[in-house]
CHARMM-style PDB file with segment names, atoms N, HN, CA, C and O in Angstrom:
ATOM      1  N   MET     1    -118.882  66.504 -32.743  1.00  0.00      PROA
ATOM      2  CA  MET     1    -118.430  65.436 -33.614  1.00  0.00      PROA
ATOM      3  C   MET     1    -117.041  64.994 -33.147  1.00  0.00      PROA
ATOM      4  O   MET     1    -116.162  65.829 -32.932  1.00  0.00      PROA
ATOM      5  N   THR     2    -116.850  63.708 -32.993  1.00  0.00      PROA
ATOM      6  HN  THR     2    -117.564  63.030 -33.168  1.00  0.00      PROA
ATOM      7  CA  THR     2    -115.568  63.214 -32.511  1.00  0.00      PROA
ATOM      8  C   THR     2    -114.622  62.973 -33.665  1.00  0.00      PROA
ATOM      9  O   THR     2    -115.030  62.679 -34.788  1.00  0.00      PROA
ATOM     10  N   LYS     3    -113.360  63.106 -33.355  1.00  0.00      PROA
ATOM     11  HN  LYS     3    -113.029  63.346 -32.443  1.00  0.00      PROA
ATOM     12  CA  LYS     3    -112.331  62.915 -34.369  1.00  0.00      PROA
ATOM     13  C   LYS     3    -111.953  61.432 -34.410  1.00  0.00      PROA
ATOM     14  O   LYS     3    -111.748  60.812 -33.367  1.00  0.00      PROA
ATOM     15  N   ASP     4    -111.863  60.877 -35.594  1.00  0.00      PROA
ATOM     16  HN  ASP     4    -112.030  61.380 -36.442  1.00  0.00      PROA
ATOM     17  CA  ASP     4    -111.511  59.471 -35.734  1.00  0.00      PROA
ATOM     18  C   ASP     4    -109.989  59.351 -35.803  1.00  0.00      PROA
ATOM     19  O   ASP     4    -109.360  59.849 -36.736  1.00  0.00      PROA
ATOM     20  N   HSD     5    -109.413  58.690 -34.815  1.00  0.00      PROA
ATOM     21  HN  HSD     5    -109.925  58.285 -34.057  1.00  0.00      PROA
ATOM     22  CA  HSD     5    -107.961  58.530 -34.782  1.00  0.00      PROA
ATOM     23  C   HSD     5    -107.574  57.232 -35.475  1.00  0.00      PROA
ATOM     24  O   HSD     5    -108.200  56.192 -35.269  1.00  0.00      PROA
ATOM     25  N   SER     6    -106.540  57.303 -36.294  1.00  0.00      PROA
ATOM     26  HN  SER     6    -106.031  58.148 -36.462  1.00  0.00      PROA
ATOM     27  CA  SER     6    -106.122  56.117 -37.028  1.00  0.00      PROA
ATOM     28  C   SER     6    -105.382  55.132 -36.126  1.00  0.00      PROA
ATOM     29  O   SER     6    -105.440  53.923 -36.346  1.00  0.00      PROA
ATOM     30  N   ARG     7    -104.687  55.647 -35.114  1.00  0.00      PROA
ATOM     31  HN  ARG     7    -104.640  56.630 -34.936  1.00  0.00      PROA
ATOM     32  CA  ARG     7    -103.921  54.783 -34.228  1.00  0.00      PROA
ATOM     33  C   ARG     7    -104.608  54.740 -32.864  1.00  0.00      PROA
ATOM     34  O   ARG     7    -104.912  55.790 -32.298  1.00  0.00      PROA
ATOM     35  N   PRO     8    -104.858  53.544 -32.327  1.00  0.00      PROA
ATOM     36  CA  PRO     8    -105.504  53.484 -31.012  1.00  0.00      PROA
ATOM     37  C   PRO     8    -104.578  54.030 -29.926  1.00  0.00      PROA
ATOM     38  O   PRO     8    -103.356  53.907 -30.006  1.00  0.00      PROA
ATOM     39  N   ARG     9    -105.176  54.617 -28.939  1.00  0.00      PROA
ATOM     40  HN  ARG     9    -106.169  54.717 -28.874  1.00  0.00      PROA
ATOM     41  CA  ARG     9    -104.397  55.198 -27.851  1.00  0.00      PROA
ATOM     42  C   ARG     9    -103.830  54.095 -26.970  1.00  0.00      PROA
ATOM     43  O   ARG     9    -104.542  53.168 -26.584  1.00  0.00      PROA
ATOM     44  N   GLU    10    -102.550  54.200 -26.658  1.00  0.00      PROA
ATOM     45  HN  GLU    10    -101.971  54.953 -26.971  1.00  0.00      PROA
ATOM     46  CA  GLU    10    -101.922  53.213 -25.792  1.00  0.00      PROA
ATOM     47  C   GLU    10    -102.318  53.499 -24.353  1.00  0.00      PROA
ATOM     48  O   GLU    10    -102.276  54.642 -23.898  1.00  0.00      PROA
ATOM     49  N   THR    11    -102.699  52.455 -23.650  1.00  0.00      PROA
ATOM     50  HN  THR    11    -102.732  51.527 -24.020  1.00  0.00      PROA
ATOM     51  CA  THR    11    -103.016  52.628 -22.238  1.00  0.00      PROA
ATOM     52  C   THR    11    -102.013  51.820 -21.437  1.00  0.00      PROA
ATOM     53  O   THR    11    -102.029  50.589 -21.460  1.00  0.00      PROA
ATOM     54  N   THR    12    -101.171  52.498 -20.753  1.00  0.00      PROA
ATOM     55  HN  THR    12    -101.158  53.498 -20.734  1.00  0.00      PROA
ATOM     56  CA  THR    12    -100.176  51.849 -19.907  1.00  0.00      PROA
ATOM     57  C   THR    12    -100.390  52.306 -18.479  1.00  0.00      PROA
ATOM     58  O   THR    12    -101.213  53.180 -18.207  1.00  0.00      PROA
ATOM     59  N   ASN    13     -99.653  51.715 -17.590  1.00  0.00      PROA
ATOM     60  HN  ASN    13     -98.984  51.005 -17.812  1.00  0.00      PROA
ATOM     61  CA  ASN    13     -99.741  52.095 -16.189  1.00  0.00      PROA
ATOM     62  C   ASN    13     -99.350  53.563 -16.011  1.00  0.00      PROA
ATOM     63  O   ASN    13     -99.885  54.252 -15.143  1.00  0.00      PROA
ATOM     64  N   LYS    14     -98.423  54.031 -16.830  1.00  0.00      PROA
ATOM     65  HN  LYS    14     -97.988  53.471 -17.536  1.00  0.00      PROA
ATOM     66  CA  LYS    14     -97.985  55.422 -16.709  1.00  0.00      PROA
ATOM     67  C   LYS    14     -99.113  56.391 -17.030  1.00  0.00      PROA
ATOM     68  O   LYS    14     -99.154  57.497 -16.493  1.00  0.00      PROA
ATOM     69  N   ASP    15    -100.029  55.982 -17.905  1.00  0.00      PROA
ATOM     70  HN  ASP    15     -99.996  55.083 -18.342  1.00  0.00      PROA
ATOM     71  CA  ASP    15    -101.165  56.849 -18.221  1.00  0.00      PROA
ATOM     72  C   ASP    15    -102.078  57.016 -17.009  1.00  0.00      PROA
ATOM     73  O   ASP    15    -102.727  58.050 -16.849  1.00  0.00      PROA
ATOM     74  N   LYS    16    -102.120  56.002 -16.170  1.00  0.00      PROA
ATOM     75  HN  LYS    16    -101.593  55.163 -16.301  1.00  0.00      PROA
ATOM     76  CA  LYS    16    -102.991  56.058 -15.002  1.00  0.00      PROA
ATOM     77  C   LYS    16    -102.386  56.901 -13.886  1.00  0.00      PROA
ATOM     78  O   LYS    16    -103.102  57.380 -13.006  1.00  0.00      PROA
ATOM     79  N   GLN    17    -101.074  57.081 -13.921  1.00  0.00      PROA
ATOM     80  HN  GLN    17    -100.492  56.692 -14.635  1.00  0.00      PROA
ATOM     81  CA  GLN    17    -100.410  57.817 -12.861  1.00  0.00      PROA
ATOM     82  C   GLN    17    -100.542  59.311 -13.088  1.00  0.00      PROA
ATOM     83  O   GLN    17    -100.442  59.795 -14.215  1.00  0.00      PROA
ATOM     84  N   ARG    18    -100.765  60.022 -12.016  1.00  0.00      PROA
ATOM     85  HN  ARG    18    -100.846  59.629 -11.100  1.00  0.00      PROA
ATOM     86  CA  ARG    18    -100.817  61.473 -12.119  1.00  0.00      PROA
ATOM     87  C   ARG    18     -99.402  62.005 -12.114  1.00  0.00      PROA
ATOM     88  O   ARG    18     -98.568  61.581 -11.315  1.00  0.00      PROA
ATOM     89  N   ARG    19     -99.142  62.919 -12.994  1.00  0.00      PROA
ATOM     90  HN  ARG    19     -99.820  63.264 -13.643  1.00  0.00      PROA
ATOM     91  CA  ARG    19     -97.821  63.530 -13.052  1.00  0.00      PROA
ATOM     92  C   ARG    19     -97.873  64.901 -12.409  1.00  0.00      PROA
ATOM     93  O   ARG    19     -98.710  65.733 -12.758  1.00  0.00      PROA
ATOM     94  N   ASN    20     -96.988  65.124 -11.482  1.00  0.00      PROA
ATOM     95  HN  ASN    20     -96.309  64.448 -11.198  1.00  0.00      PROA
ATOM     96  CA  ASN    20     -96.903  66.395 -10.796  1.00  0.00      PROA
ATOM     97  C   ASN    20     -95.470  66.883 -10.946  1.00  0.00      PROA
ATOM     98  O   ASN    20     -94.531  66.150 -10.637  1.00  0.00      PROA
ATOM     99  N   ALA    21     -95.295  68.090 -11.409  1.00  0.00      PROA
ATOM    100  HN  ALA    21     -96.058  68.686 -11.660  1.00  0.00      PROA
ATOM    101  CA  ALA    21     -93.954  68.615 -11.661  1.00  0.00      PROA
ATOM    102  C   ALA    21     -93.109  68.643 -10.390  1.00  0.00      PROA
ATOM    103  O   ALA    21     -91.892  68.470 -10.447  1.00  0.00      PROA
ATOM    104  N   ARG    22     -93.748  68.857  -9.255  1.00  0.00      PROA
ATOM    105  HN  ARG    22     -94.737  68.998  -9.209  1.00  0.00      PROA
ATOM    106  CA  ARG    22     -92.985  68.905  -8.000  1.00  0.00      PROA
ATOM    107  C   ARG    22     -92.559  67.519  -7.540  1.00  0.00      PROA
ATOM    108  O   ARG    22     -91.542  67.373  -6.863  1.00  0.00      PROA
ATOM    109  N   PHE    23     -93.330  66.505  -7.904  1.00  0.00      PROA
ATOM    110  HN  PHE    23     -94.156  66.623  -8.454  1.00  0.00      PROA
ATOM    111  CA  PHE    23     -93.032  65.136  -7.479  1.00  0.00      PROA
ATOM    112  C   PHE    23     -93.042  64.206  -8.689  1.00  0.00      PROA
ATOM    113  O   PHE    23     -93.986  63.434  -8.864  1.00  0.00      PROA
ATOM    114  N   PRO    24     -92.018  64.266  -9.518  1.00  0.00      PROA
ATOM    115  CA  PRO    24     -92.035  63.495 -10.769  1.00  0.00      PROA
ATOM    116  C   PRO    24     -92.007  61.981 -10.573  1.00  0.00      PROA
ATOM    117  O   PRO    24     -92.455  61.245 -11.451  1.00  0.00      PROA
ATOM    118  N   LYS    25     -91.494  61.503  -9.445  1.00  0.00      PROA
ATOM    119  HN  LYS    25     -91.130  62.102  -8.731  1.00  0.00      PROA
ATOM    120  CA  LYS    25     -91.397  60.054  -9.236  1.00  0.00      PROA
ATOM    121  C   LYS    25     -92.571  59.505  -8.432  1.00  0.00      PROA
ATOM    122  O   LYS    25     -92.576  58.332  -8.059  1.00  0.00      PROA
ATOM    123  N   SER    26     -93.561  60.346  -8.168  1.00  0.00      PROA
ATOM    124  HN  SER    26     -93.557  61.299  -8.472  1.00  0.00      PROA
ATOM    125  CA  SER    26     -94.712  59.878  -7.399  1.00  0.00      PROA
ATOM    126  C   SER    26     -95.524  58.897  -8.239  1.00  0.00      PROA
ATOM    127  O   SER    26     -95.472  58.919  -9.469  1.00  0.00      PROA
ATOM    128  N   ARG    27     -96.266  58.048  -7.561  1.00  0.00      PROA
ATOM    129  HN  ARG    27     -96.309  58.030  -6.562  1.00  0.00      PROA
ATOM    130  CA  ARG    27     -97.092  57.089  -8.279  1.00  0.00      PROA
ATOM    131  C   ARG    27     -98.414  56.913  -7.544  1.00  0.00      PROA
ATOM    132  O   ARG    27     -98.550  57.266  -6.372  1.00  0.00      PROA
ATOM    133  N   VAL    28     -99.366  56.367  -8.253  1.00  0.00      PROA
ATOM    134  HN  VAL    28     -99.255  56.080  -9.204  1.00  0.00      PROA
ATOM    135  CA  VAL    28    -100.685  56.128  -7.687  1.00  0.00      PROA
ATOM    136  C   VAL    28    -100.650  54.809  -6.925  1.00  0.00      PROA
ATOM    137  O   VAL    28    -100.068  53.831  -7.395  1.00  0.00      PROA
ATOM    138  N   TRP    29    -101.272  54.782  -5.752  1.00  0.00      PROA
ATOM    139  HN  TRP    29    -101.744  55.577  -5.370  1.00  0.00      PROA
ATOM    140  CA  TRP    29    -101.294  53.559  -4.957  1.00  0.00      PROA
ATOM    141  C   TRP    29    -102.165  52.497  -5.606  1.00  0.00      PROA
ATOM    142  O   TRP    29    -103.176  52.800  -6.239  1.00  0.00      PROA
ATOM    143  N   SER    30    -101.753  51.247  -5.437  1.00  0.00      PROA
ATOM    144  HN  SER    30    -100.932  51.001  -4.923  1.00  0.00      PROA
ATOM    145  CA  SER    30    -102.600  50.144  -5.899  1.00  0.00      PROA
ATOM    146  C   SER    30    -103.760  49.985  -4.909  1.00  0.00      PROA
ATOM    147  O   SER    30    -103.731  50.546  -3.814  1.00  0.00      PROA
ATOM    148  N   ASP    31    -104.764  49.226  -5.300  1.00  0.00      PROA
ATOM    149  HN  ASP    31    -104.787  48.770  -6.189  1.00  0.00      PROA
ATOM    150  CA  ASP    31    -105.911  49.010  -4.411  1.00  0.00      PROA
ATOM    151  C   ASP    31    -105.487  48.321  -3.118  1.00  0.00      PROA
ATOM    152  O   ASP    31    -106.002  48.635  -2.045  1.00  0.00      PROA
ATOM    153  N   ALA    32    -104.550  47.381  -3.222  1.00  0.00      PROA
ATOM    154  HN  ALA    32    -104.132  47.126  -4.094  1.00  0.00      PROA
ATOM    155  CA  ALA    32    -104.088  46.662  -2.031  1.00  0.00      PROA
ATOM    156  C   ALA    32    -103.361  47.610  -1.079  1.00  0.00      PROA
ATOM    157  O   ALA    32    -103.552  47.542   0.135  1.00  0.00      PROA
ATOM    158  N   GLU    33    -102.529  48.493  -1.629  1.00  0.00      PROA
ATOM    159  HN  GLU    33    -102.374  48.548  -2.616  1.00  0.00      PROA
ATOM    160  CA  GLU    33    -101.820  49.463  -0.788  1.00  0.00      PROA
ATOM    161  C   GLU    33    -102.803  50.414  -0.110  1.00  0.00      PROA
ATOM    162  O   GLU    33    -102.656  50.738   1.068  1.00  0.00      PROA
ATOM    163  N   ARG    34    -103.796  50.853  -0.861  1.00  0.00      PROA
ATOM    164  HN  ARG    34    -103.915  50.589  -1.818  1.00  0.00      PROA
ATOM    165  CA  ARG    34    -104.804  51.775  -0.317  1.00  0.00      PROA
ATOM    166  C   ARG    34    -105.597  51.104   0.803  1.00  0.00      PROA
ATOM    167  O   ARG    34    -105.871  51.721   1.832  1.00  0.00      PROA
ATOM    168  N   GLN    35    -105.962  49.839   0.599  1.00  0.00      PROA
ATOM    169  HN  GLN    35    -105.739  49.338  -0.237  1.00  0.00      PROA
ATOM    170  CA  GLN    35    -106.722  49.112   1.613  1.00  0.00      PROA
ATOM    171  C   GLN    35    -105.880  48.886   2.873  1.00  0.00      PROA
ATOM    172  O   GLN    35    -106.379  49.027   3.990  1.00  0.00      PROA
ATOM    173  N   ARG    36    -104.603  48.536   2.690  1.00  0.00      PROA
ATOM    174  HN  ARG    36    -104.197  48.421   1.784  1.00  0.00      PROA
ATOM    175  CA  ARG    36    -103.706  48.328   3.824  1.00  0.00      PROA
ATOM    176  C   ARG    36    -103.555  49.621   4.628  1.00  0.00      PROA
ATOM    177  O   ARG    36    -103.572  49.607   5.859  1.00  0.00      PROA
ATOM    178  N   HSD    37    -103.407  50.737   3.912  1.00  0.00      PROA
ATOM    179  HN  HSD    37    -103.393  50.748   2.912  1.00  0.00      PROA
ATOM    180  CA  HSD    37    -103.268  52.029   4.576  1.00  0.00      PROA
ATOM    181  C   HSD    37    -104.532  52.363   5.371  1.00  0.00      PROA
ATOM    182  O   HSD    37    -104.444  52.854   6.496  1.00  0.00      PROA
ATOM    183  N   ARG    38    -105.705  52.100   4.792  1.00  0.00      PROA
ATOM    184  HN  ARG    38    -105.776  51.702   3.878  1.00  0.00      PROA
ATOM    185  CA  ARG    38    -106.970  52.368   5.489  1.00  0.00      PROA
ATOM    186  C   ARG    38    -107.076  51.554   6.768  1.00  0.00      PROA
ATOM    187  O   ARG    38    -107.486  52.064   7.810  1.00  0.00      PROA
ATOM    188  N   LYS    39    -106.700  50.267   6.677  1.00  0.00      PROA
ATOM    189  HN  LYS    39    -106.367  49.852   5.830  1.00  0.00      PROA
ATOM    190  CA  LYS    39    -106.777  49.407   7.861  1.00  0.00      PROA
ATOM    191  C   LYS    39    -105.863  49.922   8.961  1.00  0.00      PROA
ATOM    192  O   LYS    39    -106.266  49.999  10.122  1.00  0.00      PROA
ATOM    193  N   LEU    40    -104.627  50.275   8.600  1.00  0.00      PROA
ATOM    194  HN  LEU    40    -104.300  50.213   7.657  1.00  0.00      PROA
ATOM    195  CA  LEU    40    -103.679  50.781   9.592  1.00  0.00      PROA
ATOM    196  C   LEU    40    -104.167  52.093  10.198  1.00  0.00      PROA
ATOM    197  O   LEU    40    -104.079  52.296  11.409  1.00  0.00      PROA
ATOM    198  N   ARG    41    -104.683  52.980   9.350  1.00  0.00      PROA
ATOM    199  HN  ARG    41    -104.755  52.815   8.366  1.00  0.00      PROA
ATOM    200  CA  ARG    41    -105.163  54.277   9.828  1.00  0.00      PROA
ATOM    201  C   ARG    41    -106.377  54.100  10.739  1.00  0.00      PROA
ATOM    202  O   ARG    41    -106.469  54.733  11.791  1.00  0.00      PROA
ATOM    203  N   ASP    42    -107.307  53.234  10.327  1.00  0.00      PROA
ATOM    204  HN  ASP    42    -107.232  52.720   9.473  1.00  0.00      PROA
ATOM    205  CA  ASP    42    -108.501  53.008  11.141  1.00  0.00      PROA
ATOM    206  C   ASP    42    -108.144  52.384  12.485  1.00  0.00      PROA
ATOM    207  O   ASP    42    -108.733  52.729  13.509  1.00  0.00      PROA
ATOM    208  N   ALA    43    -107.182  51.466  12.483  1.00  0.00      PROA
ATOM    209  HN  ALA    43    -106.704  51.186  11.652  1.00  0.00      PROA
ATOM    210  CA  ALA    43    -106.757  50.845  13.736  1.00  0.00      PROA
ATOM    211  C   ALA    43    -106.144  51.888  14.667  1.00  0.00      PROA
ATOM    212  O   ALA    43    -106.396  51.874  15.872  1.00  0.00      PROA
ATOM    213  N   ALA    44    -105.344  52.787  14.111  1.00  0.00      PROA
ATOM    214  HN  ALA    44    -105.139  52.798  13.133  1.00  0.00      PROA
ATOM    215  CA  ALA    44    -104.729  53.838  14.923  1.00  0.00      PROA
ATOM    216  C   ALA    44    -105.792  54.790  15.473  1.00  0.00      PROA
ATOM    217  O   ALA    44    -105.704  55.228  16.620  1.00  0.00      PROA
ATOM    218  N   LEU    45    -106.791  55.108  14.657  1.00  0.00      PROA
ATOM    219  HN  LEU    45    -106.863  54.752  13.725  1.00  0.00      PROA
ATOM    220  CA  LEU    45    -107.869  55.997  15.119  1.00  0.00      PROA
ATOM    221  C   LEU    45    -108.688  55.342  16.231  1.00  0.00      PROA
ATOM    222  O   LEU    45    -109.035  55.987  17.220  1.00  0.00      PROA
ATOM    223  N   GLU    46    -108.990  54.057  16.060  1.00  0.00      PROA
ATOM    224  HN  GLU    46    -108.708  53.533  15.256  1.00  0.00      PROA
ATOM    225  CA  GLU    46    -109.754  53.356  17.092  1.00  0.00      PROA
ATOM    226  C   GLU    46    -108.967  53.286  18.391  1.00  0.00      PROA
ATOM    227  O   GLU    46    -109.529  53.456  19.473  1.00  0.00      PROA
ATOM    228  N   LYS    47    -107.673  53.036  18.286  1.00  0.00      PROA
ATOM    229  HN  LYS    47    -107.216  52.897  17.408  1.00  0.00      PROA
ATOM    230  CA  LYS    47    -106.819  52.953  19.468  1.00  0.00      PROA
ATOM    231  C   LYS    47    -106.804  54.289  20.206  1.00  0.00      PROA
ATOM    232  O   LYS    47    -106.762  54.331  21.435  1.00  0.00      PROA
ATOM    233  N   ALA    48    -106.839  55.382  19.438  1.00  0.00      PROA
ATOM    234  HN  ALA    48    -106.872  55.348  18.439  1.00  0.00      PROA
ATOM    235  CA  ALA    48    -106.825  56.715  20.037  1.00  0.00      PROA
ATOM    236  C   ALA    48    -108.213  57.128  20.527  1.00  0.00      PROA
ATOM    237  O   ALA    48    -108.360  58.168  21.169  1.00  0.00      PROA
ATOM    238  N   GLY    49    -109.224  56.321  20.230  1.00  0.00      PROA
ATOM    239  HN  GLY    49    -109.104  55.476  19.709  1.00  0.00      PROA
ATOM    240  CA  GLY    49    -110.575  56.629  20.673  1.00  0.00      PROA
ATOM    241  C   GLY    49    -111.311  57.587  19.763  1.00  0.00      PROA
ATOM    242  O   GLY    49    -112.317  58.170  20.167  1.00  0.00      PROA
ATOM    243  N   LEU    50    -110.835  57.761  18.549  1.00  0.00      PROA
ATOM    244  HN  LEU    50    -110.018  57.287  18.221  1.00  0.00      PROA
ATOM    245  CA  LEU    50    -111.481  58.655  17.593  1.00  0.00      PROA
ATOM    246  C   LEU    50    -112.373  57.846  16.659  1.00  0.00      PROA
ATOM    247  O   LEU    50    -112.161  56.649  16.464  1.00  0.00      PROA
ATOM    248  N   VAL    51    -113.365  58.504  16.088  1.00  0.00      PROA
ATOM    249  HN  VAL    51    -113.537  59.476  16.246  1.00  0.00      PROA
ATOM    250  CA  VAL    51    -114.311  57.827  15.206  1.00  0.00      PROA
ATOM    251  C   VAL    51    -114.435  58.617  13.915  1.00  0.00      PROA
ATOM    252  O   VAL    51    -114.504  59.846  13.936  1.00  0.00      PROA
ATOM    253  N   THR    52    -114.462  57.908  12.785  1.00  0.00      PROA
ATOM    254  HN  THR    52    -114.406  56.910  12.768  1.00  0.00      PROA
ATOM    255  CA  THR    52    -114.659  58.565  11.492  1.00  0.00      PROA
ATOM    256  C   THR    52    -116.010  58.147  10.927  1.00  0.00      PROA
ATOM    257  O   THR    52    -116.636  57.209  11.420  1.00  0.00      PROA
ATOM    258  N   ASP    53    -116.450  58.847   9.898  1.00  0.00      PROA
ATOM    259  HN  ASP    53    -115.942  59.609   9.497  1.00  0.00      PROA
ATOM    260  CA  ASP    53    -117.725  58.507   9.255  1.00  0.00      PROA
ATOM    261  C   ASP    53    -117.701  57.086   8.713  1.00  0.00      PROA
ATOM    262  O   ASP    53    -118.697  56.368   8.803  1.00  0.00      PROA
ATOM    263  N   ARG    54    -116.562  56.675   8.147  1.00  0.00      PROA
ATOM    264  HN  ARG    54    -115.753  57.258   8.073  1.00  0.00      PROA
ATOM    265  CA  ARG    54    -116.472  55.335   7.567  1.00  0.00      PROA
ATOM    266  C   ARG    54    -116.582  54.265   8.651  1.00  0.00      PROA
ATOM    267  O   ARG    54    -117.196  53.220   8.432  1.00  0.00      PROA
ATOM    268  N   LEU    55    -115.992  54.520   9.813  1.00  0.00      PROA
ATOM    269  HN  LEU    55    -115.494  55.369   9.991  1.00  0.00      PROA
ATOM    270  CA  LEU    55    -116.112  53.555  10.904  1.00  0.00      PROA
ATOM    271  C   LEU    55    -117.568  53.433  11.348  1.00  0.00      PROA
ATOM    272  O   LEU    55    -118.032  52.336  11.659  1.00  0.00      PROA
ATOM    273  N   LEU    56    -118.286  54.550  11.379  1.00  0.00      PROA
ATOM    274  HN  LEU    56    -117.909  55.441  11.126  1.00  0.00      PROA
ATOM    275  CA  LEU    56    -119.705  54.509  11.735  1.00  0.00      PROA
ATOM    276  C   LEU    56    -120.506  53.748  10.689  1.00  0.00      PROA
ATOM    277  O   LEU    56    -121.396  52.972  11.035  1.00  0.00      PROA
ATOM    278  N   GLU    57    -120.197  53.964   9.408  1.00  0.00      PROA
ATOM    279  HN  GLU    57    -119.474  54.595   9.127  1.00  0.00      PROA
ATOM    280  CA  GLU    57    -120.891  53.252   8.331  1.00  0.00      PROA
ATOM    281  C   GLU    57    -120.633  51.755   8.429  1.00  0.00      PROA
ATOM    282  O   GLU    57    -121.543  50.950   8.232  1.00  0.00      PROA
ATOM    283  N   ASP    58    -119.379  51.379   8.735  1.00  0.00      PROA
ATOM    284  HN  ASP    58    -118.640  52.033   8.894  1.00  0.00      PROA
ATOM    285  CA  ASP    58    -119.049  49.960   8.868  1.00  0.00      PROA
ATOM    286  C   ASP    58    -119.844  49.331  10.012  1.00  0.00      PROA
ATOM    287  O   ASP    58    -120.310  48.197   9.895  1.00  0.00      PROA
ATOM    288  N   ASP    59    -119.999  50.064  11.119  1.00  0.00      PROA
ATOM    289  HN  ASP    59    -119.620  50.985  11.214  1.00  0.00      PROA
ATOM    290  CA  ASP    59    -120.778  49.555  12.247  1.00  0.00      PROA
ATOM    291  C   ASP    59    -122.243  49.375  11.860  1.00  0.00      PROA
ATOM    292  O   ASP    59    -122.875  48.388  12.236  1.00  0.00      PROA
ATOM    293  N   ASP    60    -122.776  50.333  11.108  1.00  0.00      PROA
ATOM    294  HN  ASP    60    -122.262  51.135  10.803  1.00  0.00      PROA
ATOM    295  CA  ASP    60    -124.175  50.252  10.680  1.00  0.00      PROA
ATOM    296  C   ASP    60    -124.408  49.052   9.772  1.00  0.00      PROA
ATOM    297  O   ASP    60    -125.419  48.362   9.903  1.00  0.00      PROA
ATOM    298  N   THR    61    -123.481  48.797   8.856  1.00  0.00      PROA
ATOM    299  HN  THR    61    -122.659  49.357   8.749  1.00  0.00      PROA
ATOM    300  CA  THR    61    -123.653  47.668   7.934  1.00  0.00      PROA
ATOM    301  C   THR    61    -123.458  46.341   8.668  1.00  0.00      PROA
ATOM    302  O   THR    61    -124.086  45.343   8.315  1.00  0.00      PROA
ATOM    303  N   ALA    62    -122.600  46.322   9.679  1.00  0.00      PROA
ATOM    304  HN  ALA    62    -122.090  47.133   9.966  1.00  0.00      PROA
ATOM    305  CA  ALA    62    -122.370  45.091  10.430  1.00  0.00      PROA
ATOM    306  C   ALA    62    -123.601  44.726  11.265  1.00  0.00      PROA
ATOM    307  O   ALA    62    -123.907  43.548  11.449  1.00  0.00      PROA
ATOM    308  N   LYS    63    -124.306  45.748  11.768  1.00  0.00      PROA
ATOM    309  HN  LYS    63    -124.058  46.705  11.618  1.00  0.00      PROA
ATOM    310  CA  LYS    63    -125.488  45.498  12.599  1.00  0.00      PROA
ATOM    311  C   LYS    63    -126.672  45.008  11.781  1.00  0.00      PROA
ATOM    312  O   LYS    63    -127.502  44.252  12.284  1.00  0.00      PROA
ATOM    313  N   SER    64    -126.760  45.439  10.499  1.00  0.00      PROA
ATOM    314  HN  SER    64    -126.086  46.053  10.089  1.00  0.00      PROA
ATOM    315  CA  SER    64    -127.921  45.035   9.703  1.00  0.00      PROA
ATOM    316  C   SER    64    -127.774  43.679   9.083  1.00  0.00      PROA
ATOM    317  OT1 SER    64    -128.678  43.217   8.387  1.00  0.00      PROA
TER     318      SER     64
END
């Protein structure tokens, strides 16, 4: 049985951030930051001649 709260829970950006005692000022990356990081990382991996599962999946979807 769930408890009925009289006051709705506030949802702010801080609620979405993970709090870690060792890194109190850390924050969660936005989707744009995460995508930019992936592109940079994938470009560096391709330049080095390495392949990841995601790069293989992208090739498979591009071929179909």
